[in-house]
C-alpha positions in Angstrom: 74.6 34.3 -68.0 77.5 32.2 -66.9 78.4 29.0 -68.9 77.6 26.8 -66.0 74.1 28.3 -65.7 73.6 27.8 -69.4 74.6 24.1 -69.1 72.4 23.6 -66.1 69.4 25.2 -67.8 69.9 23.0 -70.9 70.1 19.9 -68.7 67.0 20.8 -66.7 65.1 21.5 -69.9 66.1 18.2 -71.4 65.1 16.2 -68.4 61.7 17.9 -68.3 61.2 17.2 -71.9 62.0 13.5 -71.3 64.9 13.6 -73.8 68.4 13.4 -72.4 71.1 15.8 -73.3 73.2 14.6 -76.2 76.5 15.8 -77.5 77.0 16.6 -81.2 79.5 18.2 -83.5 79.1 20.9 -86.1 81.1 23.1 -88.4 80.5 26.8 -89.0 79.4 27.1 -92.6 78.4 30.7 -92.5 79.0 33.5 -90.0 76.4 36.2 -90.8 73.8 35.0 -90.4 75.3 32.2 -88.3 74.7 28.7 -89.8 76.2 25.4 -88.6 76.6 22.3 -90.7 75.8 19.2 -88.6 75.6 16.5 -91.2 74.3 15.9 -94.8 70.7 16.2 -93.6 70.8 19.1 -91.2 72.1 22.6 -90.6 71.4 24.8 -87.6 70.6 28.5 -87.7 71.1 31.1 -85.0 67.4 30.7 -83.9 68.3 27.2 -82.5 71.6 28.1 -80.9 72.5 29.4 -77.4 75.8 31.2 -77.9 77.9 31.7 -74.7 79.8 35.0 -74.3 83.2 33.2 -74.6 82.3 32.3 -78.2 81.7 35.9 -79.3 84.2 38.5 -80.5 85.6 41.0 -78.0 87.7 43.9 -79.1 89.2 46.9 -77.2 91.0 50.0 -78.3 94.5 50.7 -76.9 95.4 54.1 -78.0 94.7 54.2 -81.7 95.1 50.4 -82.2 92.2 47.9 -82.1 93.2 44.7 -80.2 91.2 41.5 -80.5 91.0 40.0 -77.0 88.7 37.1 -78.0 87.8 36.0 -81.5 84.3 35.1 -82.4 83.1 32.2 -84.5 84.7 31.9 -87.9 83.8 29.9 -91.0 85.4 26.4 -90.7 85.4 26.3 -86.9 84.6 22.9 -85.6 82.3 23.1 -82.6 81.0 20.8 -79.9 77.3 21.3 -79.0 74.9 20.0 -76.4 71.4 19.3 -77.7 68.7 20.0 -75.2 65.0 20.4 -74.7 63.9 17.7 -77.1 66.3 18.8 -79.8 64.9 22.4 -79.9 68.0 24.2 -78.9 71.7 23.6 -78.9 74.3 25.1 -76.5 77.7 25.8 -78.1 80.3 24.5 -75.6 83.4 25.5 -77.6 85.7 24.8 -80.4 87.2 21.4 -81.1 91.0 21.5 -81.6 92.6 19.2 -84.1 90.7 16.9 -86.4 
Protein backbone atom coordinates (compact mmCIF):
# COMPACT_ATOMS: atom_id res chain seq x y z
CA UNK A 1 0.00 0.00 0.00
CA UNK A 2 1.46 3.38 -0.97
CA UNK A 3 2.13 5.98 1.73
CA UNK A 4 -0.45 8.36 0.25
CA UNK A 5 -3.10 5.61 0.38
CA UNK A 6 -2.26 4.93 4.04
CA UNK A 7 -2.60 8.62 4.91
CA UNK A 8 -5.91 8.87 3.02
CA UNK A 9 -7.23 5.75 4.78
CA UNK A 10 -6.23 7.15 8.17
CA UNK A 11 -7.88 10.49 7.40
CA UNK A 12 -11.12 8.93 6.20
CA UNK A 13 -11.27 6.70 9.27
CA UNK A 14 -10.76 9.65 11.59
CA UNK A 15 -13.49 11.73 9.93
CA UNK A 16 -15.89 8.80 10.08
CA UNK A 17 -15.08 8.32 13.76
CA UNK A 18 -15.78 11.99 14.45
CA UNK A 19 -12.27 12.52 15.78
CA UNK A 20 -9.88 14.55 13.62
CA UNK A 21 -6.41 13.31 12.74
CA UNK A 22 -3.78 14.55 15.15
CA UNK A 23 -0.01 14.55 14.95
CA UNK A 24 2.08 13.16 17.80
CA UNK A 25 5.69 12.22 18.41
CA UNK A 26 7.22 9.06 19.85
CA UNK A 27 10.57 7.41 20.45
CA UNK A 28 11.38 3.79 19.66
CA UNK A 29 11.99 2.21 23.08
CA UNK A 30 12.14 -1.40 21.89
CA UNK A 31 12.49 -2.99 18.45
CA UNK A 32 11.44 -6.61 18.83
CA UNK A 33 8.60 -6.54 19.66
CA UNK A 34 8.19 -2.94 18.52
CA UNK A 35 7.25 -0.50 21.26
CA UNK A 36 7.09 3.29 21.07
CA UNK A 37 7.33 5.63 24.05
CA UNK A 38 4.88 8.51 23.59
CA UNK A 39 4.91 10.16 27.02
CA UNK A 40 5.03 9.25 30.71
CA UNK A 41 1.54 7.76 30.55
CA UNK A 42 1.55 5.87 27.28
CA UNK A 43 3.46 3.51 25.08
CA UNK A 44 2.31 2.00 21.78
CA UNK A 45 2.81 -1.57 20.70
CA UNK A 46 2.90 -2.90 17.16
CA UNK A 47 -0.81 -3.81 17.39
CA UNK A 48 -1.69 -0.10 17.24
CA UNK A 49 0.78 0.90 14.52
CA UNK A 50 0.60 1.10 10.76
CA UNK A 51 4.18 0.79 9.56
CA UNK A 52 4.82 1.95 5.99
CA UNK A 53 7.27 0.04 3.86
CA UNK A 54 9.80 2.89 3.82
CA UNK A 55 10.25 2.45 7.59
CA UNK A 56 11.25 -1.22 7.28
CA UNK A 57 14.67 -2.69 6.67
CA UNK A 58 15.59 -3.67 3.13
CA UNK A 59 18.78 -5.63 2.38
CA UNK A 60 20.20 -7.09 -0.79
CA UNK A 61 23.15 -9.32 -1.52
CA UNK A 62 25.71 -8.12 -4.04
CA UNK A 63 28.02 -11.02 -4.67
CA UNK A 64 28.95 -12.28 -1.22
CA UNK A 65 28.31 -8.97 0.54
CA UNK A 66 25.08 -7.95 2.24
CA UNK A 67 24.17 -4.30 1.56
CA UNK A 68 21.59 -2.37 3.56
CA UNK A 69 19.54 -0.27 1.18
CA UNK A 70 17.14 1.04 3.79
CA UNK A 71 17.45 0.74 7.54
CA UNK A 72 14.50 -0.21 9.69
CA UNK A 73 13.39 1.28 12.96
CA UNK A 74 16.07 1.37 15.65
CA UNK A 75 15.97 1.99 19.38
CA UNK A 76 16.15 5.73 20.04
CA UNK A 77 14.64 6.80 16.70
CA UNK A 78 12.35 9.80 17.14
CA UNK A 79 9.21 9.41 15.02
CA UNK A 80 6.31 11.53 13.86
CA UNK A 81 2.93 9.78 13.92
CA UNK A 82 -0.60 10.53 12.80
CA UNK A 83 -3.29 9.33 15.21
CA UNK A 84 -6.43 8.23 13.44
CA UNK A 85 -9.71 6.40 13.89
CA UNK A 86 -10.54 7.75 17.33
CA UNK A 87 -7.05 7.04 18.62
CA UNK A 88 -7.14 3.33 17.80
CA UNK A 89 -4.30 3.33 15.28
CA UNK A 90 -1.24 5.38 14.47
CA UNK A 91 0.51 5.75 11.10
CA UNK A 92 4.27 6.21 11.32
CA UNK A 93 5.10 9.03 8.90
CA UNK A 94 8.85 9.01 9.34
CA UNK A 95 11.84 9.85 11.48
CA UNK A 96 12.38 13.27 13.00
CA UNK A 97 15.86 14.68 12.28
CA UNK A 98 17.52 16.74 14.99
CA UNK A 99 16.10 17.38 18.45
